VEXBA-800425 format. One line per field, with one value per atom (N, C-alpha, C): atom name; x, y, z. Coordinates in Angstrom, 1 decimal, decimal comma. Example, Ala and Ser with C-alpha at 12.3 -4.5 7.8 and 13.67 -1.06 7.14 Angstrom:
BEGIN
atom <- N	CA	C	N	CA	C .
px <- 13,2	12,3	13,2	12,8	13,7	12,9 .
py <- -5,7	-4,5	-3,3	-2,2	-1,1	0,0 .
pz <- 7,8	7,8	7,8	7,1	7,1	7,9 .
***
This chain:
BEGIN
atom <- N	CA	C	N	CA	C	N	CA	C	N	CA	C	N	CA	C	N	CA	C	N	CA	C	N	CA	C	N	CA	C	N	CA	C	N	CA	C	N	CA	C	N	CA	C	N	CA	C	N	CA	C	N	CA	C	N	CA	C	N	CA	C	N	CA	C	N	CA	C	N	CA	C	N	CA	C	N	CA	C	N	CA	C	N	CA	C	N	CA	C	N	CA	C	N	CA	C	N	CA	C	N	CA	C	N	CA	C	N	CA	C	N	CA	C	N	CA	C	N	CA	C	N	CA	C	N	CA	C	N	CA	C	N	CA	C	N	CA	C	N	CA	C	N	CA	C	N	CA	C	N	CA	C	N	CA	C	N	CA	C	N	CA	C	N	CA	C	N	CA	C	N	CA	C	N	CA	C	N	CA	C	N	CA	C	N	CA	C	N	CA	C	N	CA	C	N	CA	C	N	CA	C	N	CA	C	N	CA	C	N	CA	C	N	CA	C	N	CA	C	N	CA	C	N	CA	C	N	CA	C	N	CA	C	N	CA	C	N	CA	C	N	CA	C	N	CA	C	N	CA	C	N	CA	C	N	CA	C	N	CA	C	N	CA	C	N	CA	C	N	CA	C	N	CA	C	N	CA	C	N	CA	C	N	CA	C	N	CA	C	N	CA	C	N	CA	C	N	CA	C	N	CA	C	N	CA	C	N	CA	C	N	CA	C	N	CA	C	N	CA	C	N	CA	C	N	CA	C	N	CA	C	N	CA	C	N	CA	C	N	CA	C	N	CA	C	N	CA	C	N	CA	C	N	CA	C	N	CA	C	N	CA	C	N	CA	C	N	CA	C	N	CA	C	N	CA	C	N	CA	C	N	CA	C	N	CA	C	N	CA	C	N	CA	C	N	CA	C	N	CA	C	N	CA	C	N	CA	C	N	CA	C	N	CA	C	N	CA	C	N	CA	C	N	CA	C	N	CA	C	N	CA	C	N	CA	C	N	CA	C	N	CA	C	N	CA	C	N	CA	C	N	CA	C	N	CA	C	N	CA	C	N	CA	C	N	CA	C	N	CA	C	N	CA	C	N	CA	C	N	CA	C	N	CA	C	N	CA	C	N	CA	C	N	CA	C	N	CA	C	N	CA	C	N	CA	C	N	CA	C	N	CA	C	N	CA	C	N	CA	C	N	CA	C	N	CA	C	N	CA	C	N	CA	C	N	CA	C	N	CA	C	N	CA	C	N	CA	C	N	CA	C	N	CA	C	N	CA	C	N	CA	C	N	CA	C	N	CA	C	N	CA	C	N	CA	C	N	CA	C	N	CA	C	N	CA	C	N	CA	C	N	CA	C	N	CA	C	N	CA	C	N	CA	C	N	CA	C	N	CA	C	N	CA	C	N	CA	C	N	CA	C	N	CA	C	N	CA	C	N	CA	C	N	CA	C	N	CA	C	N	CA	C	N	CA	C	N	CA	C	N	CA	C	N	CA	C	N	CA	C	N	CA	C	N	CA	C	N	CA	C	N	CA	C	N	CA	C	N	CA	C	N	CA	C	N	CA	C	N	CA	C	N	CA	C	N	CA	C	N	CA	C	N	CA	C	N	CA	C	N	CA	C	N	CA	C	N	CA	C	N	CA	C	N	CA	C	N	CA	C	N	CA	C	N	CA	C .
px <- -25,3	-24,8	-24,7	-25,0	-24,5	-23,1	-22,7	-21,5	-20,8	-21,2	-21,1	-20,5	-22,0	-21,3	-20,3	-20,0	-18,5	-17,4	-17,5	-16,6	-16,4	-17,2	-17,0	-16,7	-16,9	-16,4	-14,9	-14,7	-13,3	-12,1	-12,9	-12,0	-11,6	-13,0	-12,3	-11,2	-11,0	-10,2	-9,1	-8,7	-7,6	-6,8	-7,8	-7,3	-7,0	-7,3	-7,1	-5,6	-5,2	-4,2	-2,9	-3,5	-2,3	-2,8	-2,6	-3,2	-2,2	-1,0	0,1	0,1	0,6	1,3	2,5	3,4	4,1	4,8	5,1	5,2	6,8	6,1	7,1	8,6	8,0	9,3	9,9	11,6	12,1	12,0	12,1	12,3	12,6	13,3	13,1	11,9	11,5	11,0	9,7	8,6	8,4	9,0	9,7	10,8	11,3	11,8	12,8	11,3	10,5	9,2	9,0	8,6	8,3	9,1	10,6	11,2	11,1	10,8	11,3	9,4	8,6	7,4	7,2	8,2	8,7	9,2	9,9	11,1	10,9	9,6	8,6	8,2	7,7	6,7	7,3	6,3	7,1	8,5	8,3	9,8	9,1	9,9	9,4	9,9	9,2	10,1	11,1	11,1	12,6	13,9	13,6	14,5	14,4	14,0	14,3	14,5	14,4	15,0	16,1	16,6	18,3	19,0	18,3	18,8	19,0	17,8	17,8	18,4	19,4	20,6	21,6	22,0	23,3	22,5	21,7	21,2	21,0	19,9	20,3	21,5	22,4	23,8	24,1	23,9	24,2	23,3	22,0	21,2	19,7	19,9	18,5	17,5	17,5	16,7	16,7	15,6	15,6	16,8	17,1	18,1	19,4	20,1	20,7	21,2	19,9	19,5	19,2	19,2	19,2	20,5	21,4	22,8	23,2	22,9	23,5	23,2	23,6	23,8	22,7	21,8	20,6	21,6	22,5	23,9	23,8	24,6	25,0	23,6	22,4	21,0	20,6	20,5	20,5	21,4	22,9	23,5	23,7	23,1	22,2	21,0	20,5	19,0	18,7	19,7	19,5	18,7	18,9	18,7	16,8	16,5	15,3	14,0	14,9	14,2	13,5	13,8	13,0	14,0	15,2	15,8	16,3	16,1	16,3	15,5	14,0	12,7	12,6	12,8	13,0	14,0	15,1	16,2	15,7	15,5	14,7	14,0	12,8	12,1	12,4	13,3	13,8	14,8	15,2	16,2	15,1	14,1	13,0	12,3	11,6	10,8	11,8	12,7	13,5	14,1	14,0	14,4	12,8	11,9	10,7	10,5	11,0	10,5	11,7	12,7	13,5	13,0	12,2	12,2	11,1	10,1	8,7	8,1	9,1	8,3	9,3	9,8	11,2	11,5	11,7	12,5	11,8	10,8	9,6	8,2	8,2	7,2	5,6	5,1	3,7	2,6	2,2	0,8	-0,1	-0,6	-1,4	-1,8	-3,0	-2,8	-2,7	-3,4	-3,1	-1,8	-1,2	0,3	1,4	1,0	2,1	1,8	0,6	0,2	0,4	1,0	1,7	3,4	4,0	5,3	5,6	6,9	7,1	7,5	6,9	6,8	6,0	5,5	4,1	2,5	2,2	0,7	0,0	-1,3	-2,3	-2,1	-1,3	-1,3	-0,5	1,2	1,9	2,0	0,6	0,9	-0,5	-1,2	-1,8	-1,2	-0,3	0,8	1,6	1,6	2,7	1,7	0,2	-0,1	-0,8	-1,4	-1,2	-0,6	0,7	1,6	2,8	2,7	3,9	3,2	1,8	1,2	-0,2	-0,8	-2,1	-3,0	-2,8	-4,5	-4,9	-6,6	-6,9	-7,2	-6,6	-6,5	-6,4	-6,8	-6,8	-6,4	-4,7	-3,7	-4,0	-4,1	-4,6	-3,8	-3,2	-2,2	-3,0	-1,8	-2,5	-2,8	-2,0	-1,7	-3,9	-3,8	-5,3	-6,4	-6,0	-6,8	-7,4	-6,6	-6,8	-7,4	-7,4	-7,9	-9,2	-9,5	-10,9	-11,6	-11,1	-12,0	-12,3	-11,4	-11,5	-12,5	-12,3	-13,6	-14,4	-15,2	-16,4	-16,6	-15,6	-15,8	-15,4	-15,7	-15,4	-15,5	-15,4	-16,0	-14,8	-13,6	-12,6	-12,1	-12,8	-12,7	-11,7	-11,3	-9,7	-9,2	-8,4	-8,0	-8,7	-9,2	-10,2	-11,6	-11,8	-13,3	-12,8	-11,9	-11,9	-11,6	-10,7	-10,8	-12,2	-13,0	-13,8	-14,9	-14,7	-15,8	-15,5	-14,0	-13,2	-14,2	-13,6	-14,0	-15,2	-15,8	-17,2	-17,7	-17,0	-17,2	-16,7	-15,6	-14,9	-14,8	-14,6	-14,8	-13,5	-13,7	-12,6	-11,4	-11,7	-10,9	-9,9	-10,2	-9,8	-8,4	-8,5	-8,3	-6,4	-5,8	-4,9	-3,8	-5,0	-4,0	-4,7	-6,0	-6,8	-5,6	-5,5	-4,8	-3,4	-2,2	-1,5	-2,0	-3,1	-3,4	-3,3	-4,4	-4,4	-3,2	-2,8	-0,7	-0,6	-0,2	-0,1	-0,6	-1,6	-2,5	-2,5	-2,2	-2,0	-0,4	0,2	1,8	1,6	1,0	1,1	0,2	-1,2	-1,9	-3,0	-2,7	-3,4	-2,3	-1,7	-0,8	-1,4	-1,2	-1,5	-1,3	-0,2	0,0	0,2	0,0	-0,1	-1,2	-2,3	-3,1	-4,0	-4,1	-5,1	-6,3	-7,6	-8,7	-9,0	-8,9	-9,8	-8,5	-7,4	-7,0	-6,3	-7,2	-7,5	-8,0	-7,5	-8,8	-9,9	-9,5	-11,0	-11,4	-10,5	-11,4	-12,1	-11,8	-12,7	-13,8	-14,1	-15,5	-16,1	-15,2	-16,4	-15,6	-14,5	-14,2	-15,3	-14,9	-15,9	-15,5	-16,9	-17,0	-16,3	-15,6	-14,7	-13,6	-13,2	-11,6	-12,1	-13,1	-13,0	-13,5	-13,4	-13,6	-12,2 .
py <- -8,2	-7,0	-6,1	-4,6	-3,4	-3,0	-2,5	-2,3	-1,1	-0,2	0,5	-0,3	-1,9	-2,7	-3,5	-3,9	-4,5	-3,6	-2,0	-1,3	-0,9	-1,1	-0,8	-2,0	-2,9	-4,5	-5,1	-4,8	-4,7	-3,3	-2,6	-1,5	-2,0	-2,6	-3,5	-4,1	-5,2	-6,0	-5,2	-4,2	-3,4	-2,8	-2,5	-2,0	-2,8	-4,2	-5,1	-5,4	-5,6	-6,0	-5,4	-3,9	-2,7	-1,3	-1,9	-0,5	0,6	0,3	1,4	0,9	2,4	2,6	3,1	2,9	3,4	4,2	4,8	5,4	4,8	3,9	2,9	3,4	4,8	5,4	6,4	6,0	7,3	8,1	9,3	10,7	11,2	12,7	13,9	14,7	15,3	16,8	16,2	17,0	17,3	16,9	17,9	17,2	16,4	16,0	13,9	12,9	13,6	12,6	12,6	14,1	14,2	13,4	13,5	12,9	11,3	11,1	9,5	9,1	9,7	8,9	9,4	10,8	9,9	8,8	9,2	7,6	6,3	6,6	5,1	4,6	5,7	5,1	3,8	2,4	1,2	1,1	1,4	0,7	0,5	-0,4	-1,1	-0,2	0,6	1,1	0,6	-0,4	-1,2	-0,6	-0,7	-0,2	1,8	1,6	3,3	4,0	3,1	3,3	3,0	2,3	2,2	3,2	3,5	4,4	6,6	6,7	7,8	7,9	7,1	7,9	8,8	8,1	8,3	9,4	10,1	11,3	11,8	11,8	12,9	13,6	12,3	13,1	13,7	13,6	15,0	16,1	16,2	17,0	16,9	16,9	17,2	18,1	19,2	20,4	20,7	21,4	21,9	22,9	23,5	24,9	24,2	22,5	22,2	21,1	20,2	20,0	20,5	21,7	22,5	22,8	22,7	22,9	22,1	20,8	19,1	19,2	18,2	18,3	17,1	16,7	15,9	14,9	14,5	13,1	13,1	13,9	12,9	12,6	13,0	12,5	11,2	11,1	9,8	8,8	9,0	7,9	7,2	8,3	7,4	7,0	7,4	6,9	5,7	5,6	4,4	2,9	2,4	1,3	1,3	2,8	2,9	2,7	2,4	2,5	3,8	3,8	5,9	6,9	6,0	7,3	8,6	8,7	10,1	10,4	10,3	11,1	11,2	10,3	10,9	12,4	11,9	12,6	13,8	14,0	15,5	16,3	15,1	15,7	16,6	15,6	15,9	17,2	17,5	18,5	20,2	19,7	20,8	21,3	20,0	20,3	21,7	20,8	21,6	22,9	23,1	24,9	25,5	24,9	25,7	25,5	25,1	25,0	26,1	26,2	27,4	29,0	28,5	30,2	30,6	29,5	30,4	29,7	29,1	29,1	28,6	29,7	29,8	28,3	27,7	26,6	25,5	26,3	25,0	24,1	23,5	22,2	22,9	23,3	24,0	22,9	22,9	22,2	22,4	22,3	22,6	21,8	20,9	19,7	20,4	21,1	21,9	22,3	22,6	23,6	21,9	21,1	20,2	19,0	19,5	18,2	19,0	20,2	21,3	21,3	20,4	20,0	19,0	19,1	18,3	16,4	15,5	14,3	13,7	14,8	15,1	14,7	13,6	13,4	13,5	12,9	13,2	12,0	10,9	10,1	10,5	11,2	11,6	12,7	13,6	14,8	14,4	13,5	13,1	12,5	11,4	11,4	12,2	13,3	13,7	14,9	15,2	15,7	15,0	13,9	12,8	12,9	12,6	11,9	13,0	14,3	15,3	16,8	16,7	17,7	17,0	16,0	15,6	16,4	16,3	17,0	15,4	15,4	14,1	13,4	12,6	12,5	10,7	10,3	8,7	8,4	8,6	8,1	6,8	6,0	5,0	5,3	4,1	3,0	2,2	1,4	0,5	-1,1	-1,0	-1,7	-2,0	-0,6	0,0	-0,3	0,1	-0,2	-1,6	-2,5	-3,8	-4,7	-4,3	-4,8	-4,2	-2,7	-2,4	-3,0	-2,8	-4,1	-5,8	-6,0	-7,9	-7,9	-6,4	-6,3	-5,9	-5,8	-5,1	-3,7	-3,2	-1,7	-0,5	-0,9	-0,4	-1,0	-0,6	-1,4	-1,8	-0,7	-1,1	-0,6	0,4	0,8	1,7	2,9	3,4	4,0	4,2	4,7	5,8	7,0	7,7	7,5	6,6	6,4	5,3	4,8	3,8	5,0	5,9	6,8	7,5	7,8	8,6	7,2	6,6	5,2	5,3	5,0	4,7	5,7	6,9	8,0	8,0	7,9	7,9	6,6	6,0	4,4	4,9	5,3	5,3	7,0	7,1	8,2	9,2	10,1	11,6	11,4	11,5	10,9	10,1	8,8	7,6	7,7	8,6	8,1	7,7	8,8	9,1	7,4	6,9	5,9	4,7	5,3	3,4	3,1	4,2	3,8	3,0	3,3	2,0	1,2	1,2	-0,3	-1,2	-0,7	-1,7	-1,6	-1,0	-1,4	-2,6	-2,4	-3,1	-4,7	-4,7	-5,8	-6,3	-5,9	-6,4	-6,8	-6,6	-7,1	-8,4	-8,1	-9,3	-10,6	-10,5	-11,2	-11,8	-10,4	-10,3	-9,9	-10,2	-10,0	-9,9	-9,4	-9,8	-11,0	-11,9	-13,1	-14,2	-15,2	-16,3	-16,2	-15,3	-15,2	-16,1	-16,9	-17,4	-17,1	-16,8	-16,3	-16,5	-18,1	-18,9	-18,6	-18,3	-18,2	-16,3	-15,5	-14,2	-13,9	-13,2	-12,6	-11,8	-11,3	-10,2	-10,9	-11,4	-12,1	-13,3	-13,7	-15,0	-15,2	-13,8	-13,2	-12,1	-11,3	-10,4	-10,2	-11,2	-11,3	-11,3	-10,9	-10,7	-12,3	-12,8	-14,4	-14,9	-14,5	-14,5	-15,3	-14,5	-14,8	-16,8	-17,0	-18,1	-19,6	-19,0	-19,5	-20,6 .
pz <- 17,9	18,6	17,7	17,8	17,2	16,8	16,8	15,9	17,0	17,8	18,9	19,8	20,1	21,4	20,9	19,6	19,6	19,4	19,7	19,6	21,0	22,1	23,6	23,8	23,1	24,0	23,8	22,6	21,8	22,7	22,8	23,7	25,5	25,5	27,1	27,0	26,1	25,6	25,6	24,6	24,5	25,9	26,5	28,2	29,0	29,0	29,7	29,4	27,7	27,5	27,3	27,3	27,1	28,0	29,1	30,3	30,2	29,9	29,3	28,3	27,3	25,7	25,7	26,0	25,4	24,0	23,6	22,5	21,7	20,7	19,8	19,3	18,8	18,3	19,5	19,6	20,3	19,8	21,0	20,8	22,0	22,0	23,0	22,9	21,8	21,5	20,0	20,4	19,0	17,4	17,3	16,1	15,9	16,6	16,8	16,5	17,1	16,8	15,6	15,1	13,5	12,4	13,1	11,9	11,9	13,3	13,6	12,6	13,0	12,2	10,7	9,7	8,5	7,9	8,9	8,5	8,7	9,7	9,7	8,6	7,6	6,8	5,8	5,4	4,9	5,7	7,0	7,9	9,3	9,8	11,2	11,9	13,0	14,3	14,6	15,0	15,6	14,6	13,5	12,7	12,8	12,6	12,9	14,5	15,2	16,2	16,2	15,4	15,0	14,4	14,0	12,8	13,2	14,0	14,6	15,8	16,6	17,4	16,6	15,3	14,3	14,1	13,4	12,9	14,0	14,7	15,7	16,6	16,3	16,6	16,0	14,9	13,7	14,0	14,0	14,2	14,9	16,0	16,5	16,5	15,5	15,9	14,5	14,2	12,4	12,4	13,1	12,6	12,3	13,1	12,7	11,4	11,4	10,1	9,0	9,0	7,9	7,4	8,3	8,0	7,3	7,1	6,6	5,4	4,3	3,1	3,5	2,4	1,8	1,8	1,0	0,9	2,6	3,3	4,7	5,2	5,1	5,8	5,5	3,9	3,2	3,6	3,9	4,1	5,4	6,4	7,7	7,8	6,8	7,4	6,1	5,2	4,3	4,5	5,8	6,1	6,2	6,5	6,4	5,0	4,4	2,7	1,9	1,0	0,7	0,8	1,2	1,9	1,2	-0,3	-1,3	-0,8	-1,1	-0,7	0,9	1,3	3,1	3,5	2,9	3,4	2,6	1,3	1,3	1,7	2,1	3,1	4,5	4,9	6,3	5,9	5,1	5,1	4,4	4,2	3,2	4,5	5,1	5,8	7,0	7,7	8,5	8,0	7,0	6,6	6,9	6,2	6,1	7,8	8,5	10,0	10,5	10,4	10,8	10,2	8,8	8,3	8,7	8,6	8,7	10,4	11,3	12,6	13,7	13,8	14,8	15,5	14,4	14,3	15,2	15,5	16,7	15,4	15,7	15,2	15,7	14,5	15,0	15,5	16,4	16,7	15,8	14,5	14,2	12,8	12,8	11,9	10,5	10,3	8,8	8,4	9,0	8,4	8,5	9,7	9,4	8,1	8,0	6,8	5,4	5,4	4,1	4,4	5,4	5,1	4,4	3,6	2,7	3,5	2,7	3,5	4,3	5,3	6,1	5,5	5,7	5,1	6,7	6,3	7,0	8,4	8,3	9,4	10,3	9,4	10,4	11,0	10,2	11,8	12,4	11,8	13,3	14,2	14,0	15,3	15,9	15,1	16,1	16,9	16,3	16,8	18,1	18,9	19,3	20,6	20,2	20,9	21,2	20,5	20,9	21,7	21,4	21,9	22,4	22,5	23,5	22,8	21,6	20,9	20,6	20,9	20,1	18,6	18,0	16,9	16,8	15,5	15,7	14,4	14,6	13,7	12,4	11,4	10,9	9,7	10,3	9,1	8,6	7,7	6,7	8,0	9,2	10,0	10,8	11,4	11,8	11,0	9,8	8,7	8,7	8,7	8,1	9,7	10,6	12,0	11,9	11,7	11,8	11,2	9,3	8,3	9,3	9,7	10,5	11,4	12,2	13,2	12,9	11,2	11,4	11,7	11,8	13,1	11,6	10,7	9,2	8,1	6,9	5,5	4,8	5,8	4,6	3,4	3,1	1,8	2,1	2,4	2,5	3,8	3,9	5,7	6,1	4,9	5,7	6,0	5,0	6,2	7,2	7,3	8,3	9,8	9,5	10,3	11,3	10,1	10,3	11,1	10,4	11,0	12,6	13,1	14,5	15,2	14,5	15,7	16,1	15,0	15,8	16,8	16,7	17,8	19,3	19,0	20,5	20,7	22,0	22,5	22,3	22,2	21,8	22,6	23,7	24,7	24,9	23,9	24,4	22,7	22,0	20,7	20,5	21,6	21,5	21,7	23,4	23,4	22,7	22,7	21,8	20,3	19,5	18,5	18,6	19,5	20,2	20,7	21,1	21,4	20,2	19,9	18,2	17,7	17,4	17,0	17,8	18,3	19,5	19,6	19,6	19,6	18,1	17,5	15,9	15,2	16,2	16,0	17,1	18,2	18,9	18,9	18,4	18,3	16,8	16,3	14,8	13,6	13,2	12,8	10,9	9,8	8,4	8,2	8,0	7,6	9,3	8,7	9,4	10,8	10,3	11,6	11,8	13,4	13,3	13,7	13,6	13,4	15,0	15,1	16,1	17,6	17,4	18,8	19,1	17,8	18,2	19,4	20,6	20,9	21,2	20,2	19,6	18,3	17,0	15,9	16,6	17,7	17,7	18,4	18,4	19,2	17,8	17,5	16,6	15,5	15,1	13,7	12,2	11,3	10,1	10,0	9,5	9,0	8,0	6,9	5,7	6,6	7,8	8,1	8,4	8,7	9,3	8,3	7,4	5,7	5,5 .
***
């Protein structure tokens, strides 16, 4: 079976299991999504969703957030981890959005990547989920599964993103990256994974998984 045939078969399984893909981070607009994705670095979506109601009660737009102190932001987001760095990034990017972009999150990947605390993966999530632009955000979980399924060599997330974009139609990227995340949580975790019981690894998994 070719890699493309395998990718097509995997996409079919994912579509059958997850025909609907609700965005796991609670948000109301591009700005609140941007902040939520920034907070999700090395933190679970569940924990972020517990923290953001208090944060967005304090400020849910760049203009109001720019008026807060870094310490007040940090006190709220501390449960998410890395709070000194994240709080500074939220404060700084909010000021930049006010000063340069009329308080709006720009629908531009290159601009998003220049904002404090916003890397390629975060920018990709915002472009795909807030603006509907085709993107394939690859986090460590998708990177791991792409390697397990031999869809990529696993050298780095950048190469994995390029490999997946070649294998799957552009119009499926935004939904597919969420389907893979959902599948990983339910069937294909990093630890305690039984490839024999996994609906995808049992059929298409890397041979080393079964040693």
